[in-house]
KOLRO-173365 format. One record per residue (C-alpha): residue number from 1; residue in three letters; x negated, y negated, z negated. Coordinates in steps of 0.2 Angstrom, whole numbers, plus 5000, padded with zeros to 4 digits. Layout:
   n res east north   up
 NUM ALA    X     Y    Z
...
***
This chain:
   n res east north   up
   1 MET 5000  5000 5000
   2 ASN 4993  4983 5004
   3 ALA 4991  4971 4990
   4 ASN 4987  4952 4991
   5 LYS 4977  4953 4975
   6 VAL 4970  4967 4964
   7 LEU 4970  4965 4945
   8 ASP 4958  4976 4935
   9 ALA 4965  4978 4918
  10 LYS 4956  4995 4914
  11 GLY 4950  4997 4896
  12 LEU 4962  4984 4889
  13 ALA 4974  4988 4876
  14 CYS 4992  4981 4875
  15 PRO 4997  4967 4877
  16 MET 4982  4962 4887
  17 PRO 4987  4970 4903
  18 ILE 5004  4961 4903
  19 VAL 4995  4944 4899
  20 LYS 4983  4947 4913
  21 THR 4997  4952 4925
  22 LYS 5007  4937 4921
  23 LYS 4992  4925 4924
  24 ALA 4988  4934 4941
  25 MET 5006  4933 4946
  26 ASN 5006  4914 4943
  27 GLU 4993  4913 4957
  28 LEU 5003  4922 4970
  29 GLU 5017  4916 4982
  30 SER 5034  4923 4981
  31 GLY 5035  4940 4991
  32 GLN 5016  4943 4988
  33 VAL 5011  4960 4980
  34 LEU 4999  4962 4965
  35 GLU 4990  4978 4962
  36 ILE 4986  4982 4944
  37 HIS 4974  4995 4938
  38 ALA 4976  5000 4919
  39 THR 4971  5014 4907
  40 ASP 4983  5010 4893
  41 LYS 4997  5022 4894
  42 GLY 5009  5009 4886
  43 ALA 5007  4999 4902
  44 LYS 5018  5011 4911
  45 ALA 5034  5006 4901
  46 ASP 5028  4988 4898
  47 LEU 5024  4983 4916
  48 ALA 5041  4990 4922
  49 ALA 5050  4981 4909
  50 TRP 5040  4965 4911
  51 ALA 5043  4965 4930
  52 LYS 5061  4967 4929
  53 SER 5063  4954 4915
  54 GLY 5053  4942 4926
  55 GLY 5063  4944 4942
  56 HIS 5049  4954 4950
  57 GLU 5050  4971 4959
  58 LEU 5040  4986 4954
  59 LEU 5037  4993 4971
  60 ASP 5027  5009 4966
  61 GLN 5016  5016 4953
  62 ALA 5003  5030 4954
  63 GLU 4991  5039 4942
  64 GLU 4974  5043 4948
  65 GLY 4964  5052 4935
  66 ASN 4965  5041 4919
  67 VAL 4969  5026 4929
  68 LEU 4987  5020 4931
  69 LYS 4991  5009 4947
  70 PHE 5005  4998 4949
  71 TRP 5011  4987 4964
  72 ILE 5023  4973 4959
  73 LYS 5031  4961 4971
  74 LYS 5033  4943 4965
  75 GLY 5051  4938 4965
***
């Protein structure tokens, strides 16, 4: 999946992946996609809930080894 920006949040504990995601999202235009890489298992539920509450769309998520990958489209 093509992303306009990639955020490396690996090794960060909650709530830092969300904080970094929010900051990165503010730099994108509406409709652009942010790809997030995280290792905190809590990010799975947190990012989905955050995207929904912020009016963004969680396009996809995948797990590669111990890295969780998310693609969120800015609302």
